[in-house]
C-alpha distance (Angstrom), angle and dihedral (degrees) to the residues before:
residue distance angle dihedral
R1 . . .
V2 3.80 . .
I3 3.73 92.3 .
E4 3.79 92.0 51.0
L5 3.92 89.8 52.1
I6 3.85 92.5 47.9
E7 3.84 89.9 46.9
A8 3.85 89.4 52.4
D9 3.81 94.6 43.2
S10 3.85 118.4 16.0
Q11 3.70 92.6 -173.0
L12 3.84 90.1 74.0
T13 3.83 87.9 80.0
T14 3.77 89.3 74.3
K15 3.78 105.0 16.6
L16 3.83 118.1 109.8
L17 3.75 112.9 -121.5
D18 3.89 129.2 -144.3
D19 3.82 94.9 -70.7
N20 3.78 91.8 49.3
I21 3.87 91.2 -103.6
T22 3.78 133.4 118.5
L23 3.78 126.2 -126.8
L24 3.74 87.8 -104.4
H25 3.77 90.8 58.3
W26 3.87 85.7 52.9
A27 3.68 91.1 49.2
A28 3.79 92.1 48.9
I29 3.68 96.2 50.6
N30 3.76 93.6 45.9
N31 3.97 92.2 46.0
R32 3.89 90.9 -122.0
I33 3.86 98.0 156.5
E34 3.81 96.3 170.5
I35 3.77 90.6 51.2
A36 3.84 91.7 46.1
K37 3.95 89.1 49.8
Y38 3.83 89.4 50.4
L39 3.77 93.6 49.5
I40 3.76 95.0 47.1
T41 3.86 90.0 51.0
K42 3.80 86.8 50.8
G43 3.86 92.4 54.9
A44 3.82 104.2 -89.3
K45 3.78 111.0 163.1
I46 3.82 104.0 -114.8
D47 3.88 93.1 -157.0
A48 3.80 95.9 43.2
I49 3.82 112.7 151.8
G50 3.81 115.9 -134.8
G51 3.82 153.4 131.3
A52 3.72 129.8 50.2
L53 3.74 90.7 -54.8
H54 3.90 93.9 53.0
S55 3.74 89.3 -131.6
T56 3.73 144.0 142.0
P57 3.85 126.2 -105.6
L58 3.78 87.9 -106.8
Y59 3.75 91.7 56.3
W60 3.74 91.3 50.5
A61 3.77 91.3 50.7
I62 3.84 91.4 48.5
R63 3.68 93.7 47.2
D64 3.79 93.7 49.9
G65 3.83 92.6 45.6
K66 3.75 97.3 -114.1
L67 3.72 98.3 155.0
E68 3.88 96.8 174.4
M69 3.76 93.2 50.5
T70 3.84 91.4 45.1
L71 3.84 89.3 55.2
F72 3.71 91.3 45.3
L73 3.78 95.3 51.7
L74 3.87 90.3 46.9
S75 3.67 90.3 51.4
Y76 3.82 88.6 55.8
G77 3.74 90.6 52.2
A78 3.78 105.1 -94.7
Q79 3.73 111.4 174.0
T80 3.76 116.6 -117.5
S81 3.79 97.2 -155.5
C-alpha cells in the first residue's frame, strides 16, 4: 500500500503526516526495513525530525529496541548526533 501511495504522490516521502512524522519514522518504529529502503531510494530524508519527541527515525528505532532497523539506518548514513 505504501508503494501505491508514493507512486501516486511522490511528495509523501518527505511530507510530515498528522502526528508530525514522516513515513520513514513510521517504518522505523514498525521495523519495516523494506519499506524504509524503498522510501530512502525515493528521496526520504533519513535524518528528518518529527513526532512528539522531535527525533529522527534512527532515534525512534533505537528507543524502541529495533536493532535490525537501527543497523539498517546507520548503514544508509543516518547521523548519530
